[in-house]
C-alpha positions in Angstrom: 40.2 -15.4 15.4 38.0 -12.4 14.5 36.9 -14.5 10.7 34.1 -12.3 9.1 31.9 -8.8 9.6 28.8 -9.9 7.9 25.3 -8.5 8.1 22.3 -9.6 5.8 19.6 -12.3 6.9 20.1 -12.2 10.4 16.4 -12.6 11.1 16.5 -16.2 9.1 18.8 -17.4 12.2 17.5 -18.9 15.5 17.0 -16.4 18.1 18.6 -16.0 21.5 16.7 -18.0 24.1 15.9 -14.9 26.1 13.7 -13.4 23.2 11.5 -16.3 22.9 10.2 -14.8 26.4 8.4 -11.9 24.8 8.4 -8.1 24.8 6.4 -7.5 27.8 8.0 -9.4 30.0 11.3 -8.2 29.3 10.3 -4.0 29.6 8.9 -5.4 33.2 12.2 -6.8 34.1 14.3 -3.4 32.6 12.5 -1.5 34.8 11.8 -3.6 37.7 14.5 -1.2 39.9 13.1 1.8 38.9 9.4 1.4 39.2 10.8 -0.8 42.7 12.3 2.7 44.2 9.3 4.9 43.0 7.2 2.6 45.0 9.1 2.6 47.7 8.9 6.5 47.8 4.8 6.4 47.3 4.6 4.1 49.9 6.5 5.5 52.5 5.0 8.8 51.6 1.5 8.1 51.8 2.2 6.0 54.9 3.5 9.3 56.6 0.5 11.3 55.1 -2.2 8.9 56.4 -0.9 8.9 60.1 -0.5 12.7 60.1 -4.0 13.3 58.7 -5.3 10.6 61.3 -3.2 11.8 64.3 -4.8 15.5 63.3 -8.3 14.4 62.7 -8.4 12.6 66.1 -7.1 15.6 67.9 -9.8 17.7 66.7 -12.1 15.5 68.6 -10.9 17.1 72.2 -12.1 20.5 70.9 -15.8 19.1 71.0 -15.2 17.2 74.7 -15.9 19.4 77.7 -13.0 19.8 80.2 -10.2 18.7 78.4 -8.6 22.2 76.7 -7.9 24.9 78.3 -10.6 28.0 77.9 -9.7 30.6 75.7 -6.1 31.4 73.2 -5.3 27.5 74.1 -8.0 26.3 72.1 -7.5 28.3 69.2 -3.6 27.3 69.6 -4.7 23.5 69.9 -6.6 24.0 66.8 -4.3 25.7 65.0 -1.7 23.0 65.7 -3.7 20.3 64.8 -4.9 21.8 61.4 -1.0 22.4 60.9 -0.7 18.4 61.5 -3.1 18.0 58.9 -1.6 20.6 56.6 2.0 19.3 56.6 0.4 16.0 55.0 -0.7 17.5 52.0 2.9 17.8 50.2 3.2 14.3 50.6 0.2 13.4 48.9 0.7 16.0 46.2 4.3 14.3 45.4 4.1 11.2 46.7 7.8 11.2 47.5 9.4 12.2 50.9 13.3 12.2 51.1 15.9 12.0 54.1 15.5 15.8 55.5 12.0 16.0 55.0 11.3 13.3 57.3 13.3 14.7 59.8 12.0 17.9 59.8 8.3 16.0 59.9 9.4 14.3 63.2 11.2 17.5 65.0 7.6 18.9 64.1 5.9 15.5 66.0 8.1 16.5 68.8 6.6 20.3 68.6 3.2 19.5 68.0 3.3 17.5 71.6 4.7 19.8 73.0 2.2 22.3 72.1 -0.5 20.3 72.9 0.8 19.7 76.3 0.6 23.5 76.8 -3.2 23.7 75.6 -4.7 20.3 78.2 -6.1 21.0 81.3 -4.6 17.5 82.5 -1.3 16.8 80.3 -0.7 13.7 82.7 -4.3 12.6 82.0 -5.1 13.4 78.2 -1.3 13.8 77.1 0.6 11.3 77.9 4.3 10.9 76.8 2.8 8.1 74.5 2.0 10.2 72.1 5.8 10.2 71.0 5.4 7.1 69.5 4.6 8.0 66.1 7.5 10.3 65.7 10.0 8.4 67.4 9.0 5.4 65.6 9.0 7.4 62.1 12.6 8.4 62.8 13.6 4.8 63.6 12.2 3.2 60.6 12.8 5.6 58.1 16.2 7.8 59.1 20.3 7.0 60.1 21.5 6.7 63.0 22.6 9.9 63.4 18.8 11.3 63.3 17.6 9.0 65.5 20.0 9.7 68.4 18.9 13.3 67.8 15.4 12.4 68.2 16.3 10.4 71.5 17.6 12.9 72.8 15.2 15.5 72.0 12.2 12.9 73.1 13.9 13.0 76.8 14.0 16.7 76.5 10.3 16.9 75.8 9.1 14.1 78.4 10.7 16.0 81.0 9.0 19.8 79.8 5.8 18.1 79.4 5.5 16.6 82.8 7.3 19.4 84.9 4.4 20.7 85.9 2.7 18.1 87.0 4.7 17.0 89.7 5.9 18.6 92.6 9.0 16.8 94.0 12.1 16.1 91.5 12.0 12.6 92.3 8.5 11.9 91.3 9.3 13.8 88.0 12.8 11.8 87.4 11.2 8.8 87.9 8.7 9.5 85.2 10.6 10.8 82.9 12.8 8.2 83.0 10.3 5.7 82.8 8.4 7.6 79.9 11.7 8.3 77.8 13.2 5.0 78.2 10.2 3.2 77.2 10.3 5.3 73.9 13.8 5.6 73.1 14.1 1.5 73.7 11.0 1.1 71.3 12.6 3.2 68.9 15.9 1.5 68.9 14.6 -2.3 68.7 12.7 -0.8 66.1 15.8 0.4 64.5 17.6 -2.8 64.8 15.1 -4.5 63.4 14.7 -2.6 60.2 18.5 -2.7 59.8 17.9 -6.4 60.0 15.1 -6.5 57.4 17.4 -4.0 55.2 20.4 -6.5 55.4 18.0 -9.8 54.6 16.3 -7.7 51.7 19.7 -7.4 50.3 20.8 -10.7 50.5 18.2 -11.9 48.9 18.7 -9.3 46.2 21.9 -10.6 45.7 21.1 -14.1 45.1 18.2 -12.8 43.0 21.2 -11.2 40.6 23.4 -14.4 40.6 23.3 -17.7 38.6 23.8 -20.3 41.5 25.7 -22.8 39.7 28.6 -20.3 38.4 28.2 -17.6 40.5 27.9 -15.1 37.4 25.0 -12.8 37.1 21.7 -14.2 35.7 19.6 -12.5 33.1 17.6 -10.5 35.4 20.6 -8.5 36.4 21.7 -8.1 32.9 18.3 -6.4 32.1 18.7 -4.2 35.1 22.1 -3.0 33.7 20.7 -2.1 30.3 19.6 1.5 31.3 22.7 2.4 33.2 24.5 1.2 29.8 22.8 2.6 27.5 23.1 6.2 29.1 26.7 5.9 29.7 27.3 5.1 25.7 25.2 8.0 25.0 26.9 10.3 27.2 30.6 9.3 26.6 29.9 8.4 22.8 30.8 5.1 22.6 29.5 1.8 21.3 27.8 -1.1 23.2 29.2 -4.4 22.3 27.3 -7.8 23.1 29.4 -11.0 23.1 27.4 -14.8 22.9 29.7 -17.4 23.9 28.3 -21.0 23.4 30.7 -23.6 24.8 31.3 -26.0 22.1 30.2 -30.0 22.3 29.1 -29.5 25.6 26.0 -31.6 25.2 28.9 -34.1 24.0 30.7 -33.6 26.9 27.7 -34.0 29.5 26.5 -37.6 28.1 30.1 -38.7 27.7 31.1 -37.8 31.5 28.0 -36.5 33.3 26.4 -33.9 34.2 28.4 -33.3 37.3 31.5 -32.9 34.7 29.7 -30.5 33.0 29.2 -28.1 36.0 32.4 -28.3 36.7 33.6 -27.7 33.2 31.2 -24.4 33.6 32.3 -23.1 36.4 35.9 -23.0 35.8 35.1 -21.3 32.4 33.1 -18.5 34.6 36.2 -18.4 36.5 38.4 -17.5 34.0 36.1 -15.5 31.9 35.7 -13.0 35.2 39.3 -12.9 35.5 39.0 -11.6 31.5 36.7 -9.3 31.4 36.8 -5.4 32.6 35.2 -4.3 35.7 32.6 -2.3 33.8 31.6 -5.5 31.7 28.7 -7.2 32.6 29.3 -11.0 32.4 26.1 -13.1 32.5 24.9 -16.9 32.1 21.7 -16.5 30.2 21.1 -20.4 30.1 22.9 -23.6 29.1 26.1 -23.5 28.2 25.7 -20.0 26.8 27.0 -16.7 28.3 26.7 -12.9 27.4 29.4 -10.0 28.0 28.4 -6.5 27.4 30.1 -3.8 27.6 31.3 -0.4 26.0 34.0 -0.2 23.6 35.5 2.6 21.7 35.5 1.1 17.8 35.0 -2.7 17.0 38.6 -3.7 17.1 38.7 -3.2 20.5 35.4 -5.9 20.7 37.4 -8.2 18.7 40.1 -8.0 20.6 37.9 -8.7 23.8 36.7 -11.2 22.3 39.7 -12.7 21.2 41.0 -12.9 25.1 37.8 -14.2 26.0 37.6 -17.2 23.6 41.5 -18.0 24.8 40.1 -18.0 28.5 38.0 -20.6 27.5 40.2 -22.4 25.7 42.6 -22.3 28.8 40.6 -23.2 31.4 40.3 -27.1 33.1 39.0 -28.9 35.8 40.6 -31.3 38.2 39.6 -34.3 36.1 41.4 -32.7 32.6 37.9 -31.8 30.9 37.8 -28.4 28.6 36.3 -27.3 26.3 36.5 -24.0 23.5 33.7 -21.5 22.8 32.4 -20.0 19.8 31.8 -16.2 19.8 29.2 -14.2 18.2 30.0 -9.7 18.3 27.7 -7.1 17.8 27.8 -3.8 17.8 25.5 -0.7 18.0 25.7 3.0 19.2 22.7 3.8 21.4 20.4 6.7 20.2 18.2 8.7 22.1 14.7 7.5 23.1 15.1 4.1 22.6 13.9 1.2 24.7 17.2 0.2 26.6 15.9 -3.4 27.3 14.8 -4.1 23.6 18.0 -2.5 22.6 19.6 -4.6 24.6 17.8 -8.4 23.1 17.8 -6.7 19.7 21.7 -6.7 20.2 21.9 -9.8 21.8 20.3 -11.2 19.1 22.3 -10.1 16.4 25.5 -11.3 18.2 23.8 -14.7 18.6 23.3 -15.0 15.0 26.8 -14.5 14.4 27.8 -17.2 17.3 26.1 -19.1 15.0 27.8 -18.7 11.7 31.2 -19.2 14.3 29.6 -22.8 15.1 28.9 -23.1 11.2 32.4 -22.2 10.2 33.8 -24.6 12.9 33.8 -23.5 16.1 36.5 -22.1 18.4 36.2 -18.7 16.6 35.4 -15.6 16.6 32.6 -13.4 14.3 31.1 -10.4 14.2 28.2 -8.5 12.8 27.7 -4.8 13.1 24.2 -3.4 13.6 23.2 -0.9 11.8 21.4 2.2 13.4 17.8 1.1 11.5 15.9 -0.1 13.9 14.8 -2.8 11.0 16.9 -3.9 8.0 16.2 -2.4 5.3 15.6 -3.7 1.9 19.0 -4.0 0.9 20.3 -5.4 3.7 18.0 -8.3 4.1 18.9 -9.8 0.8 22.4 -9.2 0.4 25.0 -11.7 1.5 28.1 -11.4 3.4 30.2 -8.4 2.7 30.6 -4.7 4.1 28.1 -3.6 6.2 26.5 -0.3 5.9 26.7 0.5 9.9 27.3 3.6 12.3 30.7 1.9 13.4 32.6 2.6 10.1 
């Protein structure tokens, strides 16, 4: 049952185990997903820009080699084409970001540049082989979807035909050379695309495993931290409160000592199944260590948080292993109303610390119960709150 609404000397209570890791590490974990996404965009943009610049500079060398380029206007067209290739890298270097359609445009530009080169070269078969199309083909395979890749494969075949047509007198020789060149390019691009998809699936599976506790299948501490910014944004947008509930299984060490760790593991798995069936789809249920679990979600008022905590308590008490082992849980609740500008990860662990303090009070009051502490807006308790005993709290949830 919900036994009290308390505030006061929470800083005197042993803090949540996650809190001892340190603020710096928590901040790094909170920004992992966002930072990784930005880093991927930056690496992709700079990689493409580097390839464009290197390709353009290597192409400009032909301006100084006798017998490679046609005389007259083609030399200016060729030089302008290479300059355009280098200039196309500038926006990516400045923005350090490239999206899907921008990349598709670059791939088509690469095909067009190859055609311009062919028209300016004296002997295309010798100095402008279709292998120059490897760059746009591989970029399409690695960065684009199947539809864009298919379009580029078709364009590659057309470009090879147009580029090689003036160099062959008979249709058979032209057909064979176009088939070999376009086929090699397209098969290579398709192979890169399949490899990329395989790598993506492996990375997704690895990321999923990195977010799960191997024993219970619940989310772990890393995932909880990564979800904090999303939860805080949604709470500010909807005008709701964030509730943190810390659940600690009662006498769990005694169970392990009496029946072995295998029995304890079985209890944890059954508790996890019971809690997963009880939490709401938008809640985050995580195992943060040992027999301690955390539920973080959005609520409209304190009573809603209390009702959810009671359902969780009953779910734990009602779970039982095949050998008949069962436990109860002491639950602490803390609520806060997110404000603009605060660090979501830091705010999350402050909230969990308060819920952890309430959970210890539930232990002291007899276990198998819920105790709540409503969190005030202030970052640090004022002097009156730090010295006051249990009683009505001045909070943002009144």
